[in-house]
C-alpha positions as CSV (number, residue, x, y, z in Angstrom):
1,M,191.0,92.8,190.4
2,A,188.5,91.3,192.0
3,I,186.4,92.7,194.9
4,H,185.6,90.4,197.9
5,I,182.6,91.0,200.1
6,Q,182.4,88.5,202.9
7,K,178.7,87.5,204.1
8,P,177.8,84.8,206.7
9,T,179.0,81.3,205.3
10,T,178.5,77.5,205.9
11,T,181.1,75.1,206.1
12,I,181.3,72.1,203.6
13,T,180.3,69.7,206.5
14,D,177.1,71.7,206.8
15,L,176.1,71.6,203.4
16,L,176.7,67.5,203.3
17,M,174.4,67.3,206.2
18,Q,171.7,69.2,204.2
19,L,171.8,66.7,201.8
20,R,168.5,64.7,202.3
21,Y,168.2,62.9,199.0
22,D,167.2,59.1,198.9
23,E,169.5,57.1,196.8
24,E,166.9,55.8,194.6
25,H,165.3,59.0,193.4
26,G,167.9,61.5,194.4
27,P,169.7,63.7,192.1
28,E,173.3,62.2,190.8
29,L,176.1,64.1,192.7
30,T,179.5,65.0,192.0
31,E,182.5,64.3,193.9
32,I,183.0,66.7,197.1
33,R,185.9,68.9,196.0
34,S,187.4,72.3,197.0
35,T,186.4,75.3,195.4
36,H,184.7,74.5,192.1
37,L,181.8,75.3,189.8
38,P,179.5,72.4,190.9
39,A,177.7,70.5,187.9
40,E,174.0,71.7,187.1
41,W,172.5,68.5,188.9
42,Y,174.1,69.2,192.1
43,P,171.5,69.8,194.7
44,Q,170.1,73.4,194.4
45,C,168.5,75.6,197.0
46,A,167.0,77.7,194.5
47,V,166.4,78.9,191.2
48,Q,166.1,82.4,189.5
49,L,163.5,83.7,187.1
50,T,163.6,87.3,186.1
51,W,160.0,87.8,185.1
52,P,158.7,89.6,181.7
53,H,156.8,92.5,181.7
54,A,155.5,95.1,178.8
55,G,159.1,97.1,179.2
56,T,160.6,94.2,177.6
57,D,160.8,93.0,174.3
58,W,158.2,90.5,175.2
59,A,155.2,93.3,174.9
60,P,153.7,91.8,172.0
61,V,153.2,88.4,173.3
62,L,153.3,89.0,177.0
63,K,150.3,86.9,178.1
64,E,151.6,84.0,175.9
65,V,155.1,84.1,177.4
66,T,153.6,84.7,181.0
67,R,151.5,81.4,180.7
68,C,155.3,79.9,179.7
69,Y,157.1,81.7,182.9
70,V,153.8,80.3,185.4
71,Q,154.5,76.8,184.1
72,M,158.3,77.2,185.1
73,A,157.6,78.8,188.0
74,M,154.9,76.1,189.0
75,Q,157.7,73.3,188.4
76,I,160.6,74.9,190.0
77,A,158.8,76.1,193.3
78,S,157.1,72.5,193.7
79,R,160.8,71.3,194.2
80,E,162.8,74.3,195.6
81,K,163.0,78.0,196.2
82,L,162.1,80.2,193.6
83,L,163.4,83.5,193.3
84,I,161.3,86.0,190.8
85,V,163.3,89.4,190.1
86,T,160.8,91.8,188.7
87,P,160.2,95.8,188.7
88,E,156.6,94.4,189.4
89,P,156.6,92.3,192.3
90,E,152.9,92.9,193.6
91,Q,151.5,92.1,190.3
92,V,153.5,89.2,189.5
93,K,152.9,88.1,193.4
94,A,149.1,88.5,192.7
95,L,149.2,86.2,189.4
96,L,150.8,83.7,191.1
97,T,148.5,83.5,194.2
98,E,145.8,83.0,191.9
99,Q,147.1,80.4,189.6
100,L,149.4,78.3,191.6
101,P,148.6,76.2,194.9
102,K,149.5,77.9,198.1
103,Q,152.0,75.3,199.2
104,V,153.9,76.4,196.0
105,C,153.5,79.8,196.4
106,E,155.3,79.7,200.1
107,Q,158.4,78.9,198.1
108,I,158.5,82.0,195.8
109,T,160.5,85.3,196.9
110,Y,159.8,88.5,195.0
111,C,162.9,90.8,194.3
112,Q,162.1,94.1,193.2
113,M,164.1,96.2,190.8
114,P,164.3,97.4,187.3
115,T,165.2,95.0,184.4
116,N,165.8,95.1,180.6
117,D,164.9,91.6,179.8
118,T,164.3,88.3,181.1
119,W,167.3,85.9,180.3
120,A,168.6,84.9,183.9
121,R,171.2,82.5,182.9
122,D,173.3,85.3,181.6
123,H,173.0,88.2,183.9
124,S,172.8,86.1,187.3
125,F,175.6,84.9,189.4
126,I,177.6,82.1,188.8
127,T,178.0,80.1,192.1
128,L,181.1,78.2,193.1
129,L,181.4,75.9,196.3
130,T,184.2,76.5,198.7
131,E,185.4,74.7,201.3
132,T,183.6,77.4,203.7
133,G,180.2,77.9,201.9
134,T,179.7,79.6,198.5
135,C,181.3,82.4,196.5
136,L,179.2,84.2,193.9
137,L,180.8,85.6,191.0
138,D,179.6,88.7,189.2
139,F,180.6,89.0,185.7
140,Q,179.8,91.7,183.1
141,F,177.1,91.3,181.1
142,N,176.7,93.2,178.0
143,G,173.8,92.2,175.9
144,W,175.7,89.3,174.1
145,G,178.3,91.7,172.7
146,E,176.5,95.0,173.0
147,K,173.7,93.7,170.7
148,F,170.9,94.5,173.1
149,P,170.6,97.1,176.3
150,A,171.8,95.4,179.1
151,E,172.7,98.3,181.9
152,L,169.8,97.4,184.1
153,D,170.4,93.6,183.7
154,N,174.1,94.2,184.7
155,Q,173.0,95.4,187.8
156,I,171.0,92.6,188.9
157,C,173.5,90.7,191.0
158,R,174.8,93.6,193.2
159,N,171.0,94.4,193.9
160,L,170.2,91.0,195.2
161,M,173.4,91.3,197.4
162,Q,171.8,94.4,198.7
163,Q,168.6,93.0,199.4
164,D,170.4,90.2,201.5
165,I,169.1,87.4,199.3
166,F,172.4,85.5,199.2
167,K,175.2,84.4,201.8
168,G,178.6,83.8,200.8
169,E,181.6,85.6,199.2
170,Y,180.8,88.2,196.5
171,E,183.5,88.6,193.9
172,D,183.3,91.5,191.5
173,H,184.5,90.6,188.0
174,L,182.8,93.3,186.1
175,D,185.7,93.8,184.0
176,F,185.4,90.5,182.4
177,V,182.4,89.8,179.9
178,L,180.7,86.1,180.9
179,E,177.3,84.7,180.3
180,G,176.0,81.9,182.2
181,G,174.9,80.1,179.1
182,S,178.4,80.3,177.6
183,I,180.1,77.7,179.9
184,E,179.1,74.1,181.3
185,S,180.8,72.4,184.0
186,D,180.8,68.6,185.2
187,G,181.8,69.3,188.5
188,M,184.9,67.6,188.4
189,G,187.1,70.2,187.2
190,T,186.3,70.5,183.1
191,V,184.7,73.3,181.5
192,L,183.1,73.0,178.4
193,T,182.3,76.5,175.8
194,T,182.6,77.5,172.3
195,S,185.2,79.4,170.7
196,Q,182.6,81.2,168.4
197,C,181.2,82.7,171.9
198,L,184.1,83.7,173.9
199,L,186.0,84.9,171.0
200,A,183.2,86.7,169.6
201,P,183.5,90.8,169.0
202,H,182.8,93.4,171.8
203,R,183.1,90.6,174.7
204,N,186.7,90.5,176.1
205,Q,189.0,92.0,173.1
206,P,192.0,92.4,172.7
207,L,192.3,89.2,174.9
208,T,193.4,86.1,173.2
209,Q,191.9,82.4,173.5
210,A,194.9,81.7,175.7
211,D,194.0,84.9,177.7
212,I,190.8,83.9,178.4
213,E,191.8,80.6,179.1
214,K,193.8,81.6,181.8
215,K,191.1,83.8,183.2
216,L,188.4,81.3,183.0
217,L,190.5,78.6,185.0
218,S,191.3,81.2,187.6
219,Y,187.7,82.3,188.3
220,L,186.3,79.3,187.9
221,H,188.7,77.2,189.9
222,A,188.9,74.6,186.8
223,E,191.5,72.2,186.1
224,R,190.9,72.7,182.2
225,I,188.4,73.8,179.4
226,L,187.3,72.0,176.4
227,W,186.7,74.4,173.5
228,L,184.0,73.6,170.9
229,D,185.0,75.2,167.8
230,H,182.1,74.2,165.5
231,G,178.2,74.3,165.8
232,Y,175.7,77.1,165.4
233,L,171.9,77.8,165.2
234,A,170.6,79.9,163.0
235,G,168.7,83.0,164.6
236,D,171.1,82.7,167.8
237,D,172.1,86.1,169.0
238,T,174.5,84.5,171.4
239,D,177.3,83.8,169.3
240,S,176.8,79.8,169.9
241,H,175.9,79.5,173.4
242,I,177.1,76.1,174.6
243,D,173.7,75.7,176.3
244,T,172.0,75.5,172.6
245,L,174.3,72.9,171.8
246,A,176.0,70.3,174.1
247,R,175.3,69.8,177.7
248,F,177.5,67.9,180.5
249,C,175.0,65.2,182.1
250,P,175.8,62.8,185.0
251,N,178.2,59.9,184.5
252,N,180.6,61.4,182.2
253,T,177.9,62.1,179.5
254,I,177.4,64.7,177.0
255,A,174.0,65.2,175.5
256,Y,174.3,67.0,171.9
257,V,172.3,68.5,169.2
258,Q,172.6,66.1,166.2
259,C,171.4,66.8,162.7
260,T,170.7,64.0,160.3
261,D,169.2,65.9,157.5
262,T,172.0,66.6,155.0
263,E,169.7,69.4,153.3
264,D,169.7,71.4,156.7
265,E,172.2,74.6,156.7
266,H,173.1,73.0,160.2
267,Y,174.2,69.9,159.0
268,A,177.9,70.6,158.1
269,E,178.6,72.5,161.3
270,L,177.1,70.3,163.4
271,K,178.7,67.0,162.1
272,L,181.7,68.7,162.6
273,M,180.9,69.3,166.0
274,E,179.8,65.7,166.6
275,E,183.2,64.4,165.3
276,Q,185.1,66.9,167.7
277,L,183.0,65.4,170.6
278,R,183.9,62.3,169.8
279,T,187.7,63.5,170.5
280,F,186.9,64.6,173.9
281,R,188.1,62.6,176.9
282,T,187.4,62.8,180.5
283,L,190.2,63.6,183.3
284,S,190.7,60.1,183.1
285,G,191.0,59.7,179.9
286,E,188.0,57.9,178.9
287,P,185.6,58.9,176.1
288,Y,182.7,60.7,176.8
289,N,179.3,59.0,176.9
290,L,177.5,60.9,173.8
291,I,173.5,61.1,173.8
292,P,172.6,62.7,170.5
293,L,169.1,64.9,170.7
294,P,167.2,65.4,167.8
295,M,167.0,68.6,165.7
296,A,164.1,70.7,166.6
297,P,161.5,71.2,164.1
298,K,162.1,74.2,161.9
299,R,160.5,77.1,163.4
300,F,160.4,80.7,162.1
301,D,159.5,84.3,163.1
302,E,156.6,86.6,161.2
303,D,159.8,87.8,158.8
304,G,160.6,84.4,157.8
305,S,163.6,84.0,159.7
306,R,164.5,80.8,161.4
307,L,164.5,80.5,165.1
308,P,167.0,78.8,167.3
309,A,165.2,76.1,168.7
310,T,167.1,73.4,170.5
311,Y,166.3,70.6,172.9
312,A,169.7,71.3,174.5
313,N,168.3,74.6,176.2
314,F,166.8,72.3,179.1
315,L,167.1,73.3,183.1
316,I,168.2,70.7,185.5
317,I,166.3,71.1,188.8
318,N,166.0,69.3,192.0
319,K,164.9,65.5,190.8
320,A,163.7,67.1,187.3
321,V,164.7,68.3,184.0
322,L,162.4,71.1,182.5
323,M,162.5,70.0,178.6
324,P,161.6,72.4,176.3
325,T,159.0,71.3,173.4
326,Y,158.0,72.9,170.1
327,G,154.8,71.7,169.0
328,D,156.2,68.6,167.1
329,Y,155.0,65.5,169.1
330,E,157.3,62.8,167.6
331,T,160.2,65.1,167.6
332,D,159.7,66.1,171.2
333,R,159.0,62.6,172.5
334,Q,162.1,61.5,170.7
335,A,164.0,64.3,172.9
336,H,162.4,63.3,175.8
337,S,163.3,59.6,175.4
338,Q,167.1,60.9,174.9
339,L,166.9,63.2,178.2
340,A,165.5,60.0,180.1
341,K,168.7,58.1,178.9
342,A,171.0,61.0,180.3
343,F,169.1,61.3,183.4
344,P,167.9,58.4,184.7
345,K,167.2,59.4,188.3
346,H,165.2,62.9,187.3
347,E,161.7,63.2,185.7
348,I,161.8,64.8,182.4
349,V,158.9,67.5,182.6
350,E,157.9,69.1,179.2
351,I,157.3,72.9,179.0
352,D,156.0,74.2,175.6
353,S,158.6,76.7,174.3
354,Q,157.4,77.9,171.3
355,T,156.6,81.3,172.7
356,L,159.8,81.4,174.4
357,I,162.0,80.8,171.3
358,L,160.4,84.0,169.4
359,Q,162.9,86.2,171.5
360,H,165.7,83.5,170.6
361,G,166.1,81.7,173.8
362,S,164.4,78.9,175.6
363,I,164.3,77.3,179.4
364,H,167.7,77.2,180.4
365,C,168.3,80.9,179.0
366,S,165.3,81.8,181.2
367,A,166.8,80.7,184.4
368,M,169.6,80.0,186.8
369,Q,170.2,77.8,189.6
370,F,172.0,78.2,193.0
371,P,173.8,75.2,195.0
372,L,172.6,74.6,198.8
373,G,174.3,77.2,200.7
374,S,173.7,80.2,198.5
375,L,170.8,81.6,200.5
376,T,170.8,83.6,203.5
377,P,169.2,81.7,206.5
378,T,165.7,83.6,206.6
379,L,165.3,82.4,202.9
380,S,166.8,79.0,203.3
381,E,164.8,78.0,206.2
382,E,161.5,79.6,206.4
383,R,158.6,78.9,204.0
384,E,156.7,82.0,204.4
385,N,155.7,83.9,201.1
386,Q,158.3,86.8,201.0
387,L,158.4,90.0,199.2
388,V,161.6,92.0,199.0
389,V,161.1,95.4,198.0
390,R,164.3,97.2,198.6
391,G,166.9,98.5,196.1
């Protein structure tokens, strides 16, 4: 049973009054509906990063991965508020104050709490828009099916609520395992996911696919679930999160990973995925506009195991898309060109993700966005550099 905690809210009219994006360069908007999971390109008030530290698996490459997080912080905080979750707020603040412009640092709030790891996409809130404001869904995060320790990361959402970072209605769904990277929303009632992930062991057994779909439709206020039954990436710890394979984009578009190398181990499965995507239809019965993304260059860890590099793991922020690159100029540029077709009103910003992929994730896995109206007034209205140390 969901537990509801009511926080101060704003109305949909208030939210609409905050949209001040010009028609030519602003983000594509989804239709305004009753309670729903907005598309990622809906205007945002903030993005969360959970910062790497020596107590995480990043320890051997902490300097290199921190450099990547600084780049992400710069791009995000140049366009909207940035929430940084970290057990070491003073150190992270000192680092960013030294490396980022003052006006960018003024957009950052530091939230102190212990963490296991850094993958905010999967341990942070999934946020709905409602007729009265926002609803913050707190699902169980169990380390992708009990593969990795997650007891600290599973408490991050509750800690953020206790620190008065967010407003709106809190819903406790901690009896159901769901990671943000496992679902995609078009903002108009359709959720895209993979059966391999949501039906994987140690998540929600003994629930059946029908049981899980019923719960998702209820929790996310969706009209339907589209299940992808094919596609995977070697080295992926998530059991094929949808955000590694296929992503909703504006204007009934899906960007997806395409493999054209018949000798690649992924060829058969990704071909079947592509064929299934061609069978999908919008709620109005039209086929989706499909934009293939190139297969990322092969990257391997020190043991020779292939890493799950993917261009599908891009992050949509206000007026920009942060695109991972993997050190192959021609393939990176091809991915850039394809994403520009999917997001004609956004700037495509490349971020070197060769270090991120060492821990089997990329840019989208690292961050979670929050739609307008999610933050408390002191955070959404003030530009003062803030340090939150409670909790």
